[in-house]
N, C-alpha and C positions, 0 to 999 in steps of 0.2 A: 504494500500500500504506500501511496505517496504521502509525504509530509504535508500538513496543512498549517495555514497561518490564520489566526483569529484577528478580525478587524474590530474597530471600535463599535460597530453596529451589531456585533455578536455573530456575524457570519464567518464561515471559514472557507478558504480557497486553497485548493491544492498547490503545494509549493511548485510542482512542475508547471502548472498553468501560469503562475506568476513569472517564472523564468521565461516561459514561452512568449508572453505578451509584453514583458517589461521593455525589451529593445524597441518594439513598435511604439509603445507609449512614449519612450524617451525621444525617438525620432520625430514623432508628431509634435511633441512639446517643443523641441528645438526648431522645427519648421514654423510653428506658430509664433515663437519668440522672434525669429528672424523677420517675419512679415510685420509683426507688431512694432519692432524697433525700426523698421524701414531699411534694413541693411540691403535688401535687394535693389533699392533705388540707386545705390552707388555703382551698380553694374551697368554703366552707361558709357557711351563714347564721349560724352561731355566730361565725365570724371577722368577717363583715360587721357583725353585730348588736352585738357587744361593742365594736367600733371605730366604730360609727355616728356618734356625735357628733364624734369626731376627724376622720373622713373628710369629714363635711359641713363642718366648719370649714376643712379644707384646700381643699376644692372651692370654698368661698366666696371664698377668697383667691387661688386659682390655677386658675381654671376651665379655661382652654385647656390648661394642662399636665396637669391631672387627666383631661380627656377624651382627650388623646393617650396618656397612660399606660393608661387603660382600654382603648383600642383596641389598643394593643400587647399587653397581657395577653390580650385576647380572641383576637388573632391567634395567640399562642403556644398558648393552650388548644385552639383548633381545629386548628392545624397539627400539634400533637403528640398529638392525639386524646385529651386528658385529660378525665376525667369532670368535669362542672361547668359546661358551656356554658349550661344552663338556669338555674343559680344566677347565673351572670354576667349573663344577660339581665334577670332580675328585679332583681338588685342594681343594675344600671346605671340602671334607671328609678327605683328607690328612692332612689338617691343624686343623680341628675341631673334627675329628672323624665322623663316619657315623651317630651317634646318633644326633648330632647337624647339621652336614653338609647337610644331606638329607632334613630335614624339612626347613632349611634356603634356600636351592636350590629351593624347590617346591614353597615357598612363593615368592622368587625373580622372578622366571620364570613366575609364574602366574600373578603377578602384571605387569611385563614387557609386557607379551602377551596381557593383558587386555588393557593396554595403546594403543597398536597398534590397537586392535579391536575397541576401542572407537573412535579413530581418523579415522580409515578406514570406520567405519559405518556412521559417521557423514558426511564424504565427499564423498568417492567413493560409498559406499553402497546406500546412498540416491540418488545420481546422476544417478546411474545405474537403480535403481528401478523406477525412474521417466521417464527414456528414453527407457528402454529395451522393455517395453510392456508386454502383458499378459503372454508370455512364461516364463519370469523370475518370475513373480508373482506366477505362478503355481509351478515352481521349489522351490521357497522360501516357499510356503505353505507346499509342500511335505516334505521338509527338516525339517521345524519347527515341524511337527507332531511327528518326531522321532529324534529331534535335539540332545539329550543327547547321544543316541546310536550311531548316525552317527559321532558325535564329538569324542566320545571315540575311535571309529574305526580309525579315521584319526590321533588321537594322538598316538595310540598304534602301528600302522603299520609304520615301519621305512621308507617306500617308500615315504611318504609325508613330504616334508620339513616343519619345524615348522612355518616359517613366511608365507608360502603359506596357511597353515591351518588357521592362524589368519585372513588373508585377505578373504579367502573363507567364513569363518563363518560370517564376517561382511557383505559381499555381499548377503549372503543367509538369512540374517535377524535372526540369532540366538539370543534369548533373553539373556540379560546380565547375569542374574543369572545362566542360563543353561550353558553359555559359561564359566563362572568362575568355576563352579562345574566340568564340563567336562574336562576343561584344567587341573585343579588340580589333579583330579582322573587319568586322562590319562597319566600324566607324572610321577606319583609315581612309577610304576614298573621299568621304565628305570632309574630313579633317584636312586632308591634303589640298582639296579644292579651295576651301576657305582660307587655308594658311597661305597658299600661293597668292591669293588675292589680297589678303590682309597685309602681307609683307610689303606691298607696293603702295600702301596708304599713308606713308610717312609725310610726303609732300602735301597730300590733301589735308592732313591734320594740321600741319604748320600753316597752311594757307587759311584754314578756318580759324585757327587761333589768332592770326593777324586781323582778320575781319572782325572777330568777336571782340577783341581788345580795343580796336578802333571804335567800335560801336559804343562800348562802355565808356570810353574816354569822352564821349559827347554828353555824358550825364543824363541819359533818358530818365523820365519819371518812373517808368516801369521797365527795368532792364530785362525781366523775364519775357515780356511781350515784344519789346523793341529790338532785343538782341538775342534771337534764338540761336542755339548752338546745334548745328545739324550736319552730320556726315552721312551722305546718301550711300547706303550699302545695298540698295534695292537691286542695282545692276549686277551684284554678285550672284544673286539667285535667279538664274535664267531658266526659261522653259527647257532649253536643251540640256542644262545640267540636271534638272529634275527627271527628265526622260532617261538620261544616262544612268542615274541611280536606280530608276525603276527597272531598266534593262539588266543591270548588274544583279538586282534582286531576282529576276527571272532566271538568270544564269545559275544562281545559287540553288535553284530548285531542279536543275537538270538531273543531278544524281538521283533525286527522289523519283523523278519521272522514269528514269532508266530502270531503277530498282523495281518500281511497280510494274513496268512493262515486262521485265524478265519474269517476275512472279506470276503475272497473268498468263504468260505463254507457257511457263513451266507447269502450271496447273491445268492447261487446256488439253 
């Protein structure tokens, strides 16, 4: 029998249940705290742009520390599902260059996603598996047979939100090693595409800083309205790029299609 803990209300909860749900409670609490404190608002091109020279100077003198801090922040952004991962990716290559920014982004995103996966698998995944019945078990078995291909498809196709894929993989019982490998490989194409683009935005940031500071020097009554800080990154996400990612996702499913074809003809 599992140990129980008595609450102030006189109810008892199994110790195993507390251990299972505690990581999820902590994660949700941290997420709520981050939004309540407005920390996600700092993940903007305005923040990066206005501190561009200072950040570049710090990186030049403390490269390894700066990369470690960038990875830690990226882990927190992904693990807490904060908006701004795309800005982080572009900013990483802007500040470090794509050669360092892209690998650091992949590492940070993979670790952050894995934390969500482990928390969700321990709590939500086990709970659903115990209560859903045979239909979920059958779905989990089918998914696990081709977990890497399915996961690559979900990571590559832009239609599936990153956090939803994390939770789906946990519920469907994807093995940890497969999850880490599929996540890392699946985010490399998108990371490289945005890193290449972000690495060339240095002159754009400097030009915007000049315009913004000149506007502020005029002493407008409402600087937020009169002097907007905007870096257009819409051109980075093109229709052709999205189609390319979708096609890569289809390619990831080719091994699954071949396997099912061979099974069907072997049973014929």
